N, C-alpha and C positions, 0 to 999 in steps of 0.2 A: 666928438667927446663934449657933452655938454659942459664939463668941468676940466681943468687941469690935473693930469696926473700928479701926486706929491711924492715926489723920489727922497729916498732917503740916501746917502752915500759910508757906505761903510769902507774905512781906509782916507787918508788923506794924502795918499802919496801924488807922484806927477799924473799917472793915469787919470786918477779922480778929479785934479784941476781941467784936465783935458774934458772928460764929460760935464762937467759942471760949467762950462763954458759951454757945451753943447746942447745942453737942459736948457738953457736962460733963454737961445735962440729957436727952440724949438715949438712947433705949432700945439703941440699937448702938453708939454710937462713944465715943471718947476720943481727946481731942488728947495726941499725945506728945511732938511736937517743931516747933518755929518755928524758920523761917530767915530772915534778914535781912542787908542788904547791912554790916551794922555788928553785931560780936558782942554790943557792950554793950546796943544796942537789944533784942535777942534776947532777952538775959537780963533787959534788965527788964520785956520783954512776958511770958518762963516764968515771973517772980517773981509777976506781977501775976493771971496764969491760971493758975497751976499746972502747966504746962508742963516737963518736965525736961530734954528734951531740947534746946538751944540753939545754934544753928548759925549763924556769921559771913557764910554765905555760900549763896546758892539752891542751889547745884552740892553744898553739903555736904548737904543737907536732902535732895536727890533719892539722894545717894550712902547714906542712913540705912535700913539693915536693918530697922530698926524700922518703918519707914513704909510703910503699905500705901495707901494715900490722900492724897492731894494738894488741898489748897483755895486755890487760887491767888488771890489777894486784894491784887494789883498792879495799877501804871495799866495803863488801857486797852491802849496800845501796847506793853505787854511782856506781853499773855494768851497771842499766838500762839506768841511764841519759848518759855515756859516751858511752856504746854500740851503743844506737841512734846516738849519736854527733857523733861517727866513722863512722858509715853508711852513714849519711850526707854527710860527707867530703870525701865517695867515699873508705873508707880504709875496708879491708879486716880484719875481726877480730877473736880473740881468745880470749875468756871471762875467767875467772879464775869462778870455781864454790862455789857457786851457781852462776848459769846466772845471775838471781836475787832473789828479794826477797821471788817471789810467783808466781803463775801460772799466773796471770795480766797480771804483768811487764813482764815476759816474752814473752808471746803473743805480745806485746808492740816492742819488740826488735826484735823479730823474723819477722812481718812485717815489719818494719824497714829496716832490709837484705835483704827481697825481694823486697820490692820499689825500692830500691836503688841498689841494683844488685849485693851485696858482698857478700863473703863468711862469713861464722859464726857457732862457734862451740863452745859447752860449754868444758873447760878445764878438763873434766876428763882423765888425763894422762894415768892411768892403762888401761882406755879402749881402746890405742892405741898399747897398747905392746901387741908380739907373745904368752907371757903368757895368758893372757886372750882369744885371739881369739883359743888355745889349749884348753882351759876349753870348749868354747862353741863348738869347734867340737868335744872334748868327752860326750859331753850332746847329742848333734842330731846322734851321732853314738850310742847311748843308751850304752855304754860303763858300765852304773851300772843299767842299763834295767829304769825304768819309777822313775822319780823325785817325790819326796814326801814332802821331807822337804830342807830347806836352812839356814843355820847359817851365819849373817856377821855381824861383829863387829868392829868397828873403836873408839877406845878411851884411852883416855891418860890425866893424871895428869897434870894440871897446878896449881903452887900456887896460892892463893889468892890474886886477884889484880883488886880491880872493875875499875882500870884507863885504865887497859887494852883492848882492843878488843874484846878477849875472852869472858871476864863478860857484856859489854856496851852493853844495850840494843837498843843504839841508833846505833851502828855501824853493829849491826846483830848479836852478840855473843851468843853463846851456841852452846851444839852439834850437834843437829840436821843437823840444816844449813853449818856447819863448816865440818863435818867429818861425819852425818848421809846419807848426801846426798851420800856419796859413798856407803853404805850400800844397799840402796834402790835401786839404778841404778843397782849394781850387782846384786840383786835379782830380778828384772825385765826384765836383762839379762838373769838370768839362767833360770827362769821361759820359758819366750819364746822361749828359745833353745830348752826346752823340748818340745814345743809344736810348734815347726820348724817355731817360728817365730823370729824377731829381737828382741823383746821385750813384754811383756803383761803388762796390767794395774792388779792391785791388786782389786778385788771384796770387797774386805774388811779391814779397815785398823782399829787398836783397840793400843791406844798407852796409855803409863803410865811411869812417870820418878819424878824427882824431879826440882822443878824451884826457883833459887834462887830469894835472896833478889834484886837481880838489876833485875829480870824478863824475864832472860833467863833459858832454860834447862842447868844444869849441868850435870846430867845422865837421861838416857831414852831409852827407849825399846819399840819396837812395834810388833805387831804381825799381818804380811800379807796374807792373803788369795787370791789364783788366783784360773782363772779357773782349770779344773782337778783337784780341789783339794789339788793341790798346796800350801804347806804352806811355810812361810818364819818368822824369828825371825830375827828381827834386832835391833843392841845397839850402841849408840853410848854416848859419855860422854868428860866434857874437866876435871874432877876433881875427877875419877877414871883410875885408868890403867890396864886395861884388855888385854887379849890374841887377837893381832889385827889378824882374820883369817877368812877364809871363808870353809865354808864346805857345800858341797853338797850329799845328801844322798837319795840314790833309792832304788829300789824293789833288787838289784842285789849287793849294794856295793855302797862305798862313796867319793867322793873325796875332798881333803884337800888340800887348796892355802895357805902353810905357812906364802906368805909375798902378799897378793892380792892388796895391796894398791901402795907401793913402786917396786914391779914385782923386789925383789931384796932377792932374799933368802940368808943365811948363808953361807959361801963358801965351798962349795962342796957338800950343801944340793941341793935338788931335786925342781925345781919349782913348780912341782904337784905331791901329791900321791895319788896314787889308790887302798882302801883297801876292798879286799873282804871276806867275809865271809867264814873262813876255810881254807883261803889258802893263798899266800905269798902277801905280797902288792905289787906295780907299781911303781916306779919312775920314773918320767917324769922330765928330765933335756934337756934345750934347749941351744943353742948357740947363745945367745945374749949378744956384746959386748958393745952395743952402749947406749948411755947416756938416761933414761925414756923422759926426755923433749926434745930431738933433735929429737927422733922419734914422738912424738906429733909435734912439727916442722913442720917435714917432710911429716906429715898427712894431715896437712893443707895443703903445698905447694903442694902435689899430688894432691889434692883436688877442687885447684881451680874453674877450668872451670864448677865443679857441683855445686857452692856454697854452698855445704856441705858436710860433710866426708859420708863414707859409715860405717856400723855396721859393727864391736862391737863396733865403736867411736861413738862418740854421734851425732845421728841426731836430725834434729829441733825436730820432733813429738816424740823423745825419750826424749828430754830436758821438752817439755810440759807436758809428764806424770812423768817424775819424781818428777817435783816442784808441781803438782797435789797431788801426796802423802804427797811429803812432807809438804804442806797445812794441810792435814788431820791429819797427824801425830803431827803438831804444835798444833791444834784445840784441840786433845785430850787433850793436856797440859795446855791448855788456853794461848798458847804464842802468845803475840802479840806486833811488834815492832814499836817505833814512827815512823819510816818512812811509817808504817800503817794507823798511825790514822787520824783523820780530817785534824788538822792543816798543816799536812805533804805535803795537796795534794792542796796549794792555788795554782801552779801554777802545768800544767802537767807533765810528766815523763822529758821534752827535756828542763824542768825550763825554760820556754818562754812562752809569755801570747798566749791560746788560738787561731789561726786564721784559716780559709777555706784554704785549699790546693792550689795550680796553679792547675788550668784545671780538679778540683774537677767536676766528672760527674752526679751530682744529678740535678734533674728537679723539678718545682716547679708548684703550681696551687694555686688556690683563693678559699677559705672559706667564704661565706657570713661574713660580723660582721669583720673578723680578717683583721686587715688592712696588715700586713705581709704576701709575698708571703708564702707560706707551702710546705715542701718538698713532695712529690708523695710518699715517704717513709717514716715512722713514726717509731722512735725506741720503741718499747711495754718493759715495765721497770718491768715489773713484775717477772723475774729472776734474779734481782740485789739485795741482800741485805748487801753487805759490800761496804763501801766508797771505798775503791784500787782497788777494782775489778770494780764500777759503775765510777767510773773518766778514768779509760782505757778504758774502752767500750763506755762513753758518748763523750769524747774528740774527739777517733777515727771519729764518727759517725759526729759531727760538723765539724773536719777537712776535711770529703769527702762532706760537703757539707749540712747535714741533720740539721732541725732544729723546728724536730715536734719529740716531747715526748708525749707516752701515759702512764699513771697509773691508779689505782681504788682506792679508799677508803680500798675495801677490801682486796687488795694484801698485803699478809704476816702481816695480822693485824696493816697496817699501817707503818711498815717497810720500805717497797720500798719508798712510799713517802718521810719517813725521809728524808732515801738516798739521793734520788733525789733531796731533798730541800737544802740537804747540799752540793751538787754539784752544786746546781744553785747560791749559794751564794758566793762558793769559785771562781766561775770562774765570776760570776758579768757579767752575759750575760741574764736577765730575759728578756728583752727588745727586745731580738734578735731573740728569740725561741717562737716558738709555742705550748703551753702546754693545754694537752688534760685532762681533770681531770672525773672520773666516780663516780657515787654514785647511792646512792638508788638501792640497791641490794634486790633481794628478800630475806628475806618476809619483810623487810623495805624499802618496795617500796609505798612511799607515801611523799606526800608535807612536811612532818611536819619533817621527819627522812631525806628527802632531804636535809633541812637547816642546820641541826646540823652537817650531816656528810659534807658539803662543808664546813663549819665554819672548822670545825677539819681540812678538809684537807689541806685547804690554810694555815692551821696554821702549818702542820706537813711542807709542800713544802717551807714555808716563804716567800709567795708572798702573794699579795692583790687579785690576779686574777686570773680567768683562762681563756684562750683564748677561750675555748671550753669546755663547760660542756656537759658531757653525761649521759642520765639516763640508768643504767646497765642493767635495766630491765623493762619490762612496768607491770602495775596493771590493769587488763582491769577493776576490780573492782571501778576502782574510775574513773568519768568522765573524759576524756581527757583534757577537760578546765581548771581543777583546776590543773593541771600539767602546762598547759601553763601560767596560771595566776600566779603560782607559783616562773614560772623560768623567766617571765619580771621581777616580782618585783626583782628577784637578778640581772638580768639583768641593771637594772635602779638603784639599789644602788652601781653598776661597778665590783661585783663580779664574774661576767662571761659577758664577749663580744658575746657570740653567745653561742647556745644550741642544742641539737640534741636527738637520742635516738640508743641504742645500741641493739641488737637485738628487736626490735620493729617492729611489722605486718605493712608491706606498707599501710594498710587500716586503721591502729589508726594512723601514721604519718599523712597520707592526712585528715583526721579528726583533728587531730589537726593544722592542716596549714590552714584548711578551718576556725574553729574556731577563729584562731588569727587574719586570713584576714577580720573578721566579725566586729572585736573589733578596728582593726588599731591595733594590737599587731604584735610584731616579732613572726614569726614560726621557723620550726626546718631548721637550716642551713646546716645538715648534717646525714645521717645515719649510723651507723657500725654494719652491718650485717655480716656473714661470707661469703665471695665471694671468688674462685677461680675456675682455670681451673677443678680440680676435685671437685664431688657432694659432699657435705656431706651427708652423707645417714642415718646417726642417730645422734644425737645431741651428743656433746661430754661433754658438762655440762647439766643438766634440764635447761631450757628456751630457749635454744641457736636459733636462728633462720639463716636459709641460703637465699641467697639474687641470685643464683648462674642459677636459672632455667630461662625459655625463658619469662614466663610473668614478673618476677622481672626486669627482665633487659630492657622489654619494659617501666617498667614504672619511672625507670631513665631516659631512654631516652628522656621520655615524659615530665618529672618534673625537669630533668637537675639537681637534689639535688645531690651534691657528695655523692659518698659510700667509705666509710671508710674500705677496708676489712679486716677481721681480719681472721689467720688462711691463709691468702692467698697465699699460697706455699703448703696448704695441709697439715702442719704439719710434712713435712720431704716424702710424699708419693711421689716426685715426686726425692728421693734420695734414699730411700732403697725400696720403691715400688715392692713388685714381691709376684705372689700368693703362693711360697715355703717361705718365708718370716714372718712366724707368731710369732716372738717372741714378739711384741709391742702389745698387746691385744688392747688396745684404738685405731692405725691407723687402724687396721684388723676392729674393730667394726665400724669405723668413714667411711671409706673412700675406703673399700676393695669391688668391685663389678666391674661388668666385663665391663661396659661402660667405666668407668675410667682406668682401665687397655689398652683399647683399647684408651683414650686420652693419658696415659702414652706413650704408644707404638709410637703415632705419635710425641709427644712432644719429645722424643727421635730423630726419623726420622728427623725431623728439626733442633734438636740443632748439629745433627752431618753435617747437612748441612750448619747452620751457623757457626759450631765453636765454640758453647759455651755448658753449660749442659745443661740437660732439665729441671732443676730448673730456671735456667734464662729462659729458654721459658716459663715456669709456670706466673713468676712474670711476663711478658712483655704481656702474656695473658690478664692480671687480668689492668694494666695500660696499655693496648690497645682498651680498650673499647670505642664505640661511644658515652661515656657519662664521664662526669669525676667521676675521680676514685685514692683513696689514697690506699696504702699498707700497712700494720701492719707486722710489721717484729720482733720476740722477738728471735732476735741473742743471744747467748749463748757463744761465742766467736769471734774473728777479724778475723778466718778466714771464717767463716759463714758471717761477714758481708761484707768482701771483696768480698765472691762469689756471696751474694746477689745482690750487687750492680750492677754485669756485667749485669743483667738484664735490667738494665737501657738504654746500648747500643743495645740492641737488638730491630729494629722498624720492625714490624708485620703488613704486607699487610690485609686490611678488609677480602679479602680472606681466608688469612692465618687463622684470628681471629675462621672465619666460619668451616674452615676445623679442626683444632684442637679441636673446640667443637663438632665434628664427626655435622654438619651441612651441609656440602658438602661433 
């Protein structure tokens, strides 16, 4: 770099001072501004560390045109909000660990950095140090043979003080997030190095520990199991002093790192020790005189163009994996923070009212009986069972222009409806969205159960009505007219605006609408059957019906009834579909067929031509039919939502639609 990177520091606590000292001796940066909640505090910090621009608010620091990069040194629960606002201000970001309180918040921060094209790194300073790089190198070279076990400990004794952030639940206290995150990140790094990767995720996480009276973990351990049967024991604590060390055990020896986190062994001591059974150990001393935090600041500056650092520093995917493991560890102990509970989510993470972003790409259609235009992509809610995660996923969907949500009485025993209902009440946007409710699933598919389930679903969802009610299954033993009469009665009483069927045969739908027409009643406004570019060759669940065949498509063209396509992207077939990939039995059973692989090959070819992903072509195929279609997407991460929405930008000509379907 020709000029030094101008840093602003958010927060004036102890770690902020440590970083300020590091930046002062870095080769690439300088601290030019400090932001605190009180100007006096900022000025005191500025005087101590030679920082001239002192701001009495975090907003003022982000508005400072001299600041190019921000170091976030605030309490854990404030990281997500101010990282997002830093990205919106166009500032590069180094955020203290943990990046956020949980995996859901981390997704939101990373998506904000991507959207605003800024650098982002979680501040695990040890990951930037040559000592850690050397450890990875030794493991990859097979210095101790095959890695079999890892021990990582970061634990200290802090005298009891319920007002300290260390013990405060509302400030994200406890050992797992404060120091256990180091141990988890090290274990994932080492296990990854053993497998020739930057990191790997554990397949099992089992935790135990002591949760104190303030609701935070005071000492805890976790056992992690990685692919290849590599196991790790990670230990963290804030009320017990332990040996803060990392040991990596292999088939031919073991490596010890006496100072794994600060990378500063005692004078004259080695950085790493390699022990060989029956042989003299080998000491490795590195010639590193630079300040640990200066190295971290330089790592940021050296990777600005790439927008994220390279391993062993923390990449975005590395951070996401680390947060997911920490979530699982905390869940084992039952540690939940105030910021993760329902009342804390009255506003989105950026603490502003929820609005649709400028230039949102969503497209809309009409469903008879529903006054508001309905987004062509419909968010399936069956995979969200925590309010914090649901808020992040659904807020993002609204911001991208989505306004239709699909749930069902049967999902997770009603938990999904309850979580969605909480979110609807918190956001106060019920009138702005189209809510799809499903019920009367086999074996409770009859008018009586339909009525009782609808009542309970509306209660869970905290609403008086469903915009669209879909019978989740059909029951051919009951005359179709009985269902039509019952649904019209619920419509007359205002409990539903429109109705339809999911996994209904088109013959039964036709019979229902003939019955309704003869009696001057409302008929089915929509059908929700499976529909995708790949043909479902075996039902995913009993009673599932597909509408992808030629005869069904002709029926929808003739009637003009909208099709709400579930598994619209064939449940990942256009991402991982490969005759050699047999790891997902459900995918293999339902979608693996020679003609589907031919469609996949054509989707890949067209995707390459249009500069998109095959899954975007698959979605564009669903939306590009000559009859009204809507696509249900059950995305589990914000990245999946973002990549799915790229399909909205793909326009397929009728000839391309036919070609993809092997009809030309």
